C-alpha positions in Angstrom: -1.9 1.1 -18.4 1.3 1.8 -16.5 1.5 5.0 -18.4 -1.9 6.2 -17.3 -1.2 5.3 -13.8 2.0 7.3 -13.9 0.2 10.1 -15.4 -2.4 10.0 -12.9 0.2 10.0 -10.0 2.4 12.8 -11.5 -1.1 14.9 -12.1 -1.8 14.4 -8.5 1.5 15.6 -7.4 1.2 18.7 -9.5 -2.2 19.4 -8.3 -1.3 19.2 -4.6 1.9 21.4 -5.4 -0.2 24.0 -7.1 -3.1 23.8 -4.4 -0.7 24.5 -1.5 1.1 27.3 -3.3 2.3 29.7 -0.5 0.5 27.9 2.4 1.8 26.4 5.6 0.6 23.1 4.5 3.0 23.0 1.7 5.4 20.1 1.8 9.0 20.3 1.7 10.4 20.8 -1.9 12.8 17.9 -1.5 9.9 15.5 -0.3 7.9 16.5 -3.3 10.8 15.9 -5.7 11.5 12.6 -3.9 8.0 11.6 -4.6 8.2 12.5 -8.2 11.4 10.8 -8.7 10.0 7.6 -7.6 7.5 7.6 -10.2 8.1 6.0 -13.6 8.7 8.3 -16.5 6.0 9.1 -19.0 6.1 9.0 -22.8 8.4 11.8 -23.7 5.8 14.3 -25.0 3.8 14.0 -21.6 7.0 14.0 -19.2 8.4 17.0 -20.7 5.1 18.8 -20.2 4.1 17.4 -16.9 7.7 17.9 -15.4 7.7 21.5 -16.4 4.4 22.1 -14.8 5.6 20.4 -11.6 8.7 22.7 -11.7 6.6 25.7 -12.2 4.5 24.8 -9.1 7.7 24.2 -7.0 9.3 27.5 -8.2 6.1 29.4 -7.3 7.3 32.4 -9.6 5.5 35.7 -9.0 1.9 35.5 -10.3 1.9 31.7 -10.9 -1.1 31.4 -8.4 -3.0 34.2 -10.2 -2.3 32.4 -13.5 -3.7 29.2 -12.1 -6.8 30.8 -10.9 -7.3 33.1 -14.1 -7.0 29.6 -16.3 -9.8 27.7 -14.3 -12.6 28.5 -16.7 -10.5 27.4 -19.5 -9.6 24.3 -17.8 -13.4 23.4 -17.4 -13.8 24.1 -21.2 -10.9 21.8 -22.1 -12.2 19.1 -19.8 -15.5 19.3 -21.5 -13.8 19.0 -24.9 -11.8 15.9 -23.8 -14.9 14.4 -22.5 -16.6 14.8 -25.8 -13.5 13.3 -27.7 -13.6 10.4 -25.5 -17.3 9.9 -25.3 -17.2 10.2 -21.7 -20.0 11.4 -19.3 -19.9 15.1 -18.2 -21.3 16.6 -15.0 -25.2 17.0 -15.6 -24.9 20.6 -14.8 -22.9 21.2 -17.9 -25.1 19.5 -20.4 -26.0 22.9 -22.1 -22.4 23.8 -22.5 -21.6 20.2 -23.7 -24.1 20.3 -26.5 -22.7 23.7 -27.6 -19.2 22.5 -27.5 -20.2 19.2 -29.3 -21.4 21.3 -32.2 -18.0 23.3 -32.2 -15.9 20.0 -32.1 -18.0 18.4 -35.0 -17.5 21.4 -37.1 -13.8 21.7 -36.3 -13.2 17.9 -37.1 -15.1 18.2 -40.3 -13.0 21.0 -41.3 -9.6 19.6 -40.0 -10.3 16.0 -41.3 -7.6 13.5 -40.3 -5.7 16.4 -38.3 -8.5 16.8 -35.9 -7.4 16.5 -32.0 -7.8 13.1 -30.4 -8.2 12.3 -26.7 -4.3 11.9 -26.1 -3.6 15.3 -27.7 -6.4 16.9 -25.9 -4.9 15.4 -22.6 -1.5 16.6 -23.5 -2.9 20.1 -23.9 -4.8 20.0 -20.8 -1.5 18.8 -18.9 0.2 21.9 -20.3 -2.5 24.3 -19.2 -1.5 25.9 -15.7 -5.0 26.2 -14.2 -6.3 25.4 -10.7 -8.1 22.2 -10.3 -10.6 21.7 -7.6 -11.6 17.9 -6.6 -14.3 17.8 -9.2 -12.0 18.8 -12.1 -9.3 16.5 -11.1 -11.6 13.5 -10.8 -12.9 14.3 -14.3 -9.3 14.5 -15.6 -8.3 11.4 -14.0 -11.3 9.4 -15.5 -10.0 10.8 -18.9 -6.5 9.5 -18.3 -8.1 6.1 -17.5 -10.0 6.0 -20.7 -6.9 7.2 -22.9 -4.8 4.5 -24.8 -1.1 5.2 -24.0 
């Protein structure tokens, strides 16, 4: 459970840094780094990916904000896929998309057999995806993190 809590806290820091790119509300970089350093490390695969995402947000390189926004629809689809894998509820307004994606996930798992993606692998994929998250998306992701078995 400690891993899930640490991942949740690091995702929140990443989301805050990404949401405030280029705004006056952006905290001092040293404050963000201090908050990050105070959190316990994650499993190596998650730590590597989430730390890289945090650094990209702090660096705010040219076009990063545009990349975040461009990947927003992909994030929504990947969250839906994760909810299916975790047998978690999705927002009611996504019921049609969920049904379509459930069929795709089932077909992919039949083809892949034992190599099909599990919820932890899907979360790793989502953490690596530079995409803008609104409060609803962040909430969905944090529910999935709580369901994962680290």
